[in-house]
C-alpha positions as CSV (number, residue, x, y, z in Angstrom):
1,M,-226.3,-28.0,-47.7
2,A,-222.8,-29.5,-48.3
3,D,-221.2,-26.6,-46.5
4,K,-223.2,-27.2,-43.3
5,Q,-222.4,-30.9,-43.5
6,D,-218.7,-30.2,-44.0
7,T,-218.7,-27.8,-41.2
8,A,-220.4,-30.3,-38.9
9,V,-217.8,-33.0,-39.8
10,L,-214.9,-30.6,-39.1
11,E,-216.4,-29.4,-35.8
12,A,-216.9,-33.1,-34.7
13,A,-213.3,-33.9,-35.7
14,A,-212.0,-30.8,-33.8
15,N,-213.6,-32.0,-30.6
16,E,-212.0,-35.5,-30.8
17,P,-208.4,-35.9,-29.7
18,R,-206.1,-36.4,-32.7
19,R,-204.1,-39.6,-32.8
20,L,-200.7,-38.7,-34.1
21,K,-198.6,-40.9,-36.3
22,T,-195.7,-42.3,-34.4
23,G,-193.3,-42.7,-37.4
24,I,-190.1,-44.6,-36.8
25,V,-190.8,-45.2,-33.1
26,E,-194.0,-47.2,-33.9
27,G,-192.3,-50.5,-33.4
28,L,-190.1,-49.6,-30.5
29,I,-190.9,-51.3,-27.2
30,G,-189.4,-48.5,-25.1
31,F,-191.5,-45.8,-26.8
32,R,-194.7,-47.7,-26.0
33,F,-193.6,-48.5,-22.4
34,R,-192.8,-44.8,-21.8
35,R,-196.1,-43.6,-23.3
36,I,-198.1,-46.0,-21.2
37,Q,-196.0,-45.3,-18.1
38,N,-196.4,-41.5,-18.5
39,E,-200.2,-41.8,-18.9
40,M,-200.6,-44.2,-16.0
41,G,-198.3,-42.1,-13.8
42,R,-200.3,-38.9,-14.6
43,R,-203.6,-40.6,-13.8
44,F,-202.1,-42.1,-10.6
45,K,-200.8,-38.7,-9.5
46,Q,-204.3,-37.2,-10.0
47,R,-205.8,-40.0,-7.8
48,I,-203.2,-39.5,-5.1
49,S,-204.1,-35.8,-4.9
50,R,-201.4,-35.0,-2.4
51,D,-198.2,-33.0,-3.2
52,E,-196.0,-34.8,-0.7
53,I,-196.0,-38.2,-2.5
54,N,-195.5,-39.4,-6.0
55,P,-195.6,-42.8,-7.8
56,G,-191.9,-43.4,-7.3
57,M,-192.2,-42.9,-3.5
58,F,-195.1,-45.4,-3.5
59,S,-192.9,-48.0,-5.2
60,A,-190.0,-47.3,-2.8
61,L,-192.3,-47.5,0.2
62,A,-193.8,-50.8,-1.1
63,L,-190.3,-52.3,-1.6
64,I,-189.1,-51.2,1.8
65,D,-192.2,-52.7,3.4
66,A,-191.7,-56.0,1.6
67,N,-188.0,-56.1,2.5
68,P,-187.4,-54.8,6.0
69,G,-183.8,-53.8,6.5
70,L,-183.3,-53.1,2.8
71,S,-180.3,-50.9,2.1
72,Q,-180.5,-47.7,0.1
73,A,-178.1,-49.2,-2.5
74,E,-180.4,-52.3,-2.8
75,L,-183.4,-50.1,-3.2
76,A,-181.7,-48.0,-5.9
77,G,-180.7,-51.1,-7.8
78,E,-184.2,-52.6,-7.7
79,I,-186.0,-49.3,-8.7
80,G,-183.3,-48.5,-11.3
81,M,-182.4,-45.1,-9.9
82,D,-179.0,-43.7,-8.9
83,R,-178.0,-43.6,-5.2
84,A,-178.3,-39.8,-5.0
85,T,-181.9,-39.9,-6.2
86,I,-182.7,-42.7,-3.7
87,V,-181.2,-40.6,-0.8
88,A,-183.6,-37.7,-1.7
89,L,-186.5,-40.1,-2.1
90,V,-185.8,-41.7,1.3
91,D,-185.4,-38.2,2.8
92,A,-188.9,-37.4,1.6
93,L,-190.3,-40.6,3.0
94,E,-188.7,-39.9,6.4
95,K,-189.9,-36.3,6.4
96,N,-193.5,-37.6,5.9
97,G,-193.0,-40.0,8.8
98,W,-193.6,-43.1,6.5
99,A,-190.1,-44.6,6.6
100,R,-187.1,-44.7,8.9
101,R,-183.5,-45.1,8.2
102,S,-181.0,-46.5,10.7
103,R,-177.4,-47.4,10.7
104,D,-176.8,-51.1,10.1
105,K,-175.5,-52.8,13.3
106,V,-172.9,-54.9,11.3
107,D,-171.9,-52.4,8.6
108,R,-172.0,-48.8,10.0
109,R,-171.6,-47.4,6.4
110,R,-174.9,-49.0,5.4
111,Y,-178.4,-47.7,6.2
112,S,-181.2,-50.2,6.9
113,L,-184.7,-49.0,5.8
114,G,-188.0,-49.7,7.5
115,V,-191.6,-48.6,7.2
116,T,-193.4,-46.9,10.1
117,A,-197.0,-47.5,11.1
118,A,-198.0,-44.3,9.4
119,G,-196.2,-45.5,6.3
120,R,-198.1,-48.8,6.3
121,K,-201.4,-46.9,6.5
122,E,-200.3,-44.6,3.6
123,L,-199.2,-47.7,1.6
124,T,-202.6,-49.3,2.1
125,R,-204.3,-46.1,0.8
126,L,-201.9,-45.9,-2.2
127,N,-202.2,-49.5,-3.1
128,A,-206.0,-49.1,-3.3
129,L,-205.5,-46.1,-5.6
130,A,-203.0,-47.9,-7.7
131,L,-205.4,-50.8,-8.3
132,E,-208.2,-48.4,-9.1
133,N,-205.8,-46.6,-11.5
134,E,-205.0,-49.9,-13.3
135,S,-208.6,-51.1,-13.4
136,V,-209.2,-49.8,-16.9
137,V,-206.1,-51.7,-18.2
138,R,-207.0,-54.9,-16.2
139,E,-210.5,-54.8,-17.6
140,A,-209.3,-54.3,-21.1
141,I,-206.9,-57.3,-21.1
142,G,-208.7,-59.6,-18.7
143,P,-207.2,-62.1,-16.2
144,D,-205.5,-64.2,-18.9
145,G,-204.1,-61.2,-20.6
146,L,-202.8,-59.8,-17.3
147,A,-201.0,-63.1,-16.5
148,E,-199.5,-63.1,-20.0
149,L,-198.5,-59.4,-19.7
150,Q,-196.8,-60.0,-16.3
151,A,-195.0,-63.1,-17.7
152,L,-193.7,-61.1,-20.7
153,L,-192.6,-58.2,-18.4
154,D,-190.7,-60.6,-16.2
155,R,-189.0,-62.1,-19.3
156,I,-188.0,-58.6,-20.4
157,D,-186.8,-57.7,-17.0
158,A,-184.7,-60.9,-16.8
159,A,-183.2,-60.3,-20.3
160,L,-182.2,-56.8,-19.4
161,A,-180.7,-57.9,-16.1
162,R,-178.6,-60.5,-17.9
163,E,-177.5,-58.0,-20.5
164,A,-176.2,-55.3,-18.2
165,P,-176.1,-55.0,-14.4
166,R,-178.4,-52.5,-12.7
167,P,-176.8,-49.2,-11.6
168,D,-175.3,-49.1,-8.1
């Protein structure tokens, strides 16, 4: 009888995901951020269900929409990516017809970015998916927890900005 019971316990354990020990990274903020970001990004990518866009493109499109005339360098600084990566990202947004890049009238070396009508439509769709993606987290922490989390993240962002400038 004990053998059957032991087997049933082992089978049940095998069907449940194993939670690994995190060792020395347990208390590291960056490790937890990365783990959560990776999981939320994976789930968001599944919801998007289109190969031509990714979560980074959604963020860029949202920032461009909120800041018409934004330069590629400003976008790179806000997102925390290098300029070469931003150029490729904006190329992809343009290829999809969601953003446009034009020479700045005052500084011809600078590109001004804008969102197209098709880009705004895509942005609306992606925002709904992002909110759906975050719903499990928002429900878990509630409105007060969400406000507290956002305040803490803002404090972290401000501390990091004071410590070292963002990449150009």
